[in-house]
C-alpha positions in Angstrom: -0.2 0.2 0.1 1.5 3.4 -0.8 0.5 6.7 -1.0 1.5 8.7 -4.9 0.1 11.7 -6.0 -2.3 12.1 -3.2 -3.8 8.8 -4.3 -4.2 5.7 -2.4 -2.4 2.6 -4.5 -3.3 -1.1 -3.1 -1.0 -4.4 -4.3 1.5 -2.2 -6.1 4.0 -4.3 -7.9 6.8 -3.0 -10.5 6.4 -6.4 -12.0 2.9 -4.9 -12.8 2.8 -1.6 -12.5 0.6 0.6 -10.6 -2.8 -0.6 -9.4 -5.2 2.3 -8.2 -7.5 2.2 -5.8 -9.8 5.1 -6.9 -12.7 4.4 -4.5 -13.7 6.3 -1.3 -12.8 3.7 1.8 -14.4 5.2 5.1 -12.2 3.4 8.0 -8.7 2.3 7.4 -7.1 0.6 10.7 -3.6 -0.8 10.8 -3.0 -3.7 12.9 0.9 -4.7 13.7 -0.2 -8.3 13.3 -2.6 -10.6 11.5 -6.1 -10.7 13.2 -7.8 -13.8 14.6 -11.3 -14.6 12.9 -12.9 -13.7 16.4 -11.0 -10.4 16.4 -12.3 -9.8 12.7 -15.5 -10.7 14.4 -15.8 -7.8 16.4 -14.6 -5.5 14.0 -17.8 -7.0 11.8 -20.2 -7.1 15.0 -22.9 -4.6 14.6 -25.5 -6.3 17.0 -26.2 -4.4 20.1 -26.0 -6.7 23.5 -28.9 -7.1 25.8 -29.6 -6.8 29.1 -32.5 -7.0 32.0 -32.8 -6.7 35.4 -34.3 -9.4 37.6 -34.8 -8.5 41.0 -36.4 -6.5 42.1 -39.4 -6.6 39.7 -40.8 -3.3 38.3 -43.2 -1.3 40.7 -41.7 -3.2 43.7 -40.9 -1.6 47.5 -38.2 -1.7 49.7 -38.7 -1.3 53.3 -34.5 -1.0 53.0 -33.0 2.4 52.0 -30.5 0.6 50.1 -31.6 -1.9 47.1 -29.8 -4.7 45.9 -29.9 -5.5 42.2 -29.3 -8.5 40.3 -29.7 -9.2 36.1 -27.9 -10.7 33.1 -26.4 -9.3 29.7 -26.2 -11.1 26.6 -24.0 -10.1 23.6 -21.4 -12.7 21.9 -18.8 -10.0 22.5 -20.0 -8.8 25.7 -17.5 -6.6 27.9 -19.2 -4.6 30.7 -22.4 -3.7 32.1 -23.5 -1.1 34.7 -26.2 0.8 36.4 -27.8 4.6 36.6 -29.6 5.5 39.6 -32.5 7.7 39.2 -31.0 9.0 35.9 -27.3 9.4 37.0 -24.3 8.6 35.5 -23.9 4.1 34.9 -21.4 3.1 37.2 -19.8 -0.4 37.4 -21.5 -3.7 38.7 -19.9 -6.5 40.8 -19.9 -10.6 39.3 -19.6 -10.9 35.9 -20.9 -8.5 32.7 -23.4 -11.6 32.3 -24.8 -12.1 35.4 -23.9 -9.3 37.6 -25.1 -7.5 41.0 -25.4 -4.1 42.6 -26.3 -2.3 45.5 -27.2 1.1 45.9 -25.8 4.1 48.4 -28.3 4.9 51.1 -31.4 5.9 49.0 -34.4 8.8 50.3 -38.5 7.4 50.8 -40.2 7.2 47.5 -40.0 5.9 43.8 -36.3 5.5 42.2 -35.5 4.5 38.7 -32.8 2.0 37.5 -31.7 1.5 34.7 -28.7 -1.2 33.3 -26.6 -0.8 30.3 -24.4 -3.7 28.9 -21.4 -2.9 26.1 -19.8 -5.2 24.0 -16.0 -5.2 22.5 -17.2 -3.3 19.3 -18.5 -0.8 21.4 -22.3 -1.3 20.6 -24.3 -1.2 24.0 -27.9 -1.6 25.0 -29.9 -0.6 27.6 -32.9 -2.1 29.9 -36.4 -1.6 30.1 -36.9 1.0 33.6 -37.6 -0.5 36.8 -39.8 1.5 39.5 -38.8 1.0 43.1 -40.8 2.4 46.0 -37.9 3.1 49.0 -40.5 2.7 52.2 -38.9 2.3 55.6 -41.8 4.0 57.8 -44.1 1.3 59.5 -47.7 2.0 60.6 -48.2 3.5 64.0 -51.7 2.9 66.1 -52.5 4.7 69.1 -55.0 3.7 72.1 -57.1 6.0 73.4 -58.6 6.9 76.9 -61.3 4.3 78.2 -64.8 5.6 77.3 -65.6 5.7 81.3 -63.4 5.4 84.3 -65.2 3.7 87.2 -67.2 0.5 85.4 -69.2 -2.0 87.4 -70.4 -5.8 86.0 -73.4 -4.1 83.9 -70.8 -1.8 82.0 -69.4 -2.4 78.8 -66.1 0.0 78.4 -64.9 0.9 75.1 -61.0 1.8 74.2 -60.8 3.2 69.9 -57.9 2.4 68.6 -56.1 4.7 65.5 -53.7 3.6 62.5 -52.2 5.8 60.5 -50.2 5.2 57.3 -51.8 1.2 57.0 -52.9 -0.3 54.5 -54.3 -3.5 56.0 -55.1 -3.9 59.6 -55.8 -7.7 61.1 -56.6 -6.2 64.8 -58.2 -9.1 66.3 -59.6 -10.5 69.9 -56.2 -12.6 70.1 -54.1 -9.4 69.5 -55.3 -8.1 72.9 -53.9 -8.0 76.0 -56.0 -7.0 79.2 -53.8 -5.4 81.8 -55.5 -6.6 85.2 -55.3 -5.5 89.3 -56.9 -7.6 91.7 -59.4 -9.2 91.3 -60.2 -7.5 88.3 -61.2 -9.3 84.5 -63.5 -9.0 82.0 -63.6 -10.0 78.1 -62.0 -8.2 75.1 -63.8 -8.1 71.4 -62.5 -6.5 68.4 -65.1 -5.1 66.2 -64.8 -2.3 63.3 -63.3 -2.2 59.5 -61.6 -0.2 57.1 -57.9 1.2 57.2 -58.2 3.4 59.5 -59.9 2.6 63.4 -61.1 -0.4 65.9 -63.2 -0.7 68.7 -62.5 -2.8 71.4 -65.4 -3.3 74.0 -64.5 -4.7 77.5 -67.5 -7.0 78.6 -68.7 -9.5 81.2 -66.1 -7.1 84.0 -66.3 -8.7 87.5 -63.9 -8.3 90.5 -62.5 -5.5 91.6 -59.5 -3.7 90.7 -58.2 -1.5 87.5 -58.7 -3.0 83.8 -56.4 -1.3 80.5 -55.3 -3.0 77.5 -52.1 -3.4 75.4 -51.9 -4.3 71.7 -49.5 -6.8 69.9 -47.4 -6.4 67.2 -48.0 -6.3 63.2 -51.9 -5.6 63.7 -51.2 -3.3 60.7 -48.9 -3.4 57.4 -48.6 -1.2 54.7 -47.8 -2.0 50.4 -44.2 -2.0 51.1 -44.3 -4.6 54.0 -43.6 -2.4 57.2 -45.4 -3.7 60.2 -47.3 -1.7 63.2 -45.0 -1.8 66.7 -47.1 -2.8 69.6 -48.9 -0.1 71.5 -50.1 0.3 75.4 -50.4 -0.1 78.0 -53.1 1.9 77.9 -55.0 4.4 80.5 -56.9 2.2 83.1 -60.5 1.6 84.8 -61.3 0.9 88.1 -63.6 -2.0 88.8 -65.6 -1.5 90.8 -68.1 -4.5 91.6 -68.6 -4.1 95.5 -72.2 -3.1 96.2 -73.1 -0.4 99.4 -73.9 -2.2 102.2 -76.2 -1.2 105.1 -76.8 -2.4 108.9 -80.1 -1.6 111.2 -79.3 -0.7 114.8 -81.0 -2.1 117.7 -84.3 0.2 118.3 -84.0 3.1 120.8 -86.1 1.3 123.9 -87.5 -2.2 124.2 -90.7 -1.6 125.6 -93.0 0.8 124.0 -96.4 2.3 124.0 -99.1 3.9 122.0 -96.7 7.8 123.1 -93.5 6.5 122.7 -91.9 7.1 119.6 -89.0 4.4 118.7 -86.2 5.0 116.2 -83.6 2.8 114.5 -80.1 4.2 113.2 -79.7 3.2 109.8 -75.5 2.9 108.7 -74.6 3.1 104.9 -71.0 2.0 103.8 -69.6 2.3 100.6 -72.6 4.8 99.3 -72.3 7.5 96.8 -76.1 8.4 97.0 -78.8 7.0 99.4 -82.3 7.1 98.5 -83.9 5.9 101.8 -87.5 6.6 102.2 -90.8 5.7 103.6 -91.7 3.5 101.0 -88.4 1.1 101.5 -89.6 0.5 104.9 -91.1 -3.0 106.1 -93.1 -3.1 109.1 -92.2 -6.7 110.4 -95.6 -6.9 112.9 -96.7 -9.7 116.2 -100.3 -9.4 118.0 -102.3 -6.4 116.8 -98.7 -4.2 117.2 -98.6 -1.3 114.3 -97.3 1.8 113.9 -95.9 4.2 111.3 -92.7 4.6 110.0 -90.7 7.5 108.9 -87.4 8.2 107.2 -85.5 11.3 108.0 -81.8 12.2 107.6 -79.7 13.4 105.0 -76.1 12.2 103.2 -74.3 9.1 102.3 -73.9 7.8 106.2 -76.9 7.3 107.9 -80.9 7.5 108.4 -83.1 7.6 110.8 -86.2 5.5 111.0 -88.6 6.1 114.1 -91.6 4.5 114.4 -94.5 6.4 115.8 -98.3 5.8 116.2 -97.9 2.8 117.8 -100.8 1.0 118.9 -101.8 -2.6 119.9 -99.8 -5.0 121.8 -97.2 -7.0 120.8 -93.7 -6.6 118.8 -92.4 -4.6 116.0 -89.4 -4.2 114.0 -88.6 -3.2 110.6 -86.5 -4.6 107.4 -85.5 -2.3 104.5 -85.8 -3.2 100.1 -83.0 -3.9 98.3 -81.6 -0.4 96.2 -82.0 2.2 98.6 -77.8 3.1 98.3 -75.9 3.1 95.3 -72.0 3.8 94.3 -70.9 6.1 91.5 -70.0 2.4 89.7 -74.0 2.0 89.9 -73.5 -0.8 92.1 -77.1 -1.3 94.4 -77.5 -2.1 97.7 -78.9 -5.5 99.2 -81.9 -5.6 101.3 -81.4 -5.5 105.1 -83.5 -7.1 108.1 -85.2 -7.8 109.9 -84.1 -6.2 112.8 -83.9 -6.3 116.4 -87.7 -6.1 117.7 -89.2 -4.0 120.3 -92.3 -4.9 122.5 -95.2 -3.0 122.2 -98.0 -2.4 125.1 -100.4 0.1 124.7 -102.9 -1.5 127.5 -102.7 -0.5 131.2 -102.4 -2.4 134.8 -105.9 -3.0 135.6 -107.3 -3.3 139.7 -110.1 -5.9 140.5 -112.7 -5.2 144.1 -114.5 -8.2 144.9 -117.1 -8.2 147.3 -116.1 -9.1 150.4 -117.8 -12.1 151.7 -117.3 -11.4 155.1 -117.8 -8.5 157.2 -114.1 -8.1 158.0 -112.6 -9.0 154.8 -111.4 -7.1 151.3 -110.2 -8.5 148.4 -108.1 -6.2 145.7 -106.7 -7.6 143.0 -104.1 -6.0 140.6 -102.7 -7.2 136.9 -100.2 -5.8 135.4 -99.2 -6.3 131.6 -95.7 -5.5 131.1 
């Protein structure tokens, strides 16, 4: 090969004279040695490599701020595979060009894009389809409200509201609720509600005395990324009071009464927040012909006085008190009380009997006393 007079001469030989190539050559490469068939193949390789991202899949989620990718690339003369994150520059991968791996640095919350690029020895390149991955490391949260009432009895139903935030699924069930107990207090917790925002926990069949509250186990809610909620509680407690107010009836103020007497009983209450004892709650317990009128007096939550007057007849009198004459804030009501100790009623005075003497010198006087 020879340049002469501005022309490229090929196969010049003095024996056969000049042979001039009068066409156009686009690319001239000069090698210091003969090329192998594979090297020649590279020169004429115009096929782009193929590459794809195997994991993670498109539109997937990551609960970690670092994302690990794997993929494959293919080409007869494959050279390298690189990765671009969020449209940035292409970076080298690990593994081999044909089966590669890549781990990102820490990524922010939100959607990120990934593209792989494969190159061959001939300089041809091919890129993968874009893979979108949402980084979401924030777990759903939950909170427990205060109880619906602060003081409960066996007739109460106490509710708590559980509020979730950031949840795409809520699976709270009865088995996820722990009753926190003190004393002898206990009850049954039942979960109700639908959706992803709230649930209601109702505690009923309450018994004993003490306090009750709740705690919630972990993993009762999750989001699309797979983050799960932490446990919650212990909640604010409420007081359980199933002890009814008590009452007692004293002995009568006197043990023997007549029609002019007024006999009193003192009724003493314990544990009552309200006392409603009235005349209609008093029953007179009678024997013989004895009777009278019972009237209640007094205020407050500790004592009442029952006065029996307008007494007549003969026999005994006492009192009994019906149930429900006192209550506490929890709604417990008192039981009945009585019968009380009785007193004797004697409304007939002593009598004197004169008998006519049978002899001139005798007189009989007989005294009869009723007591």
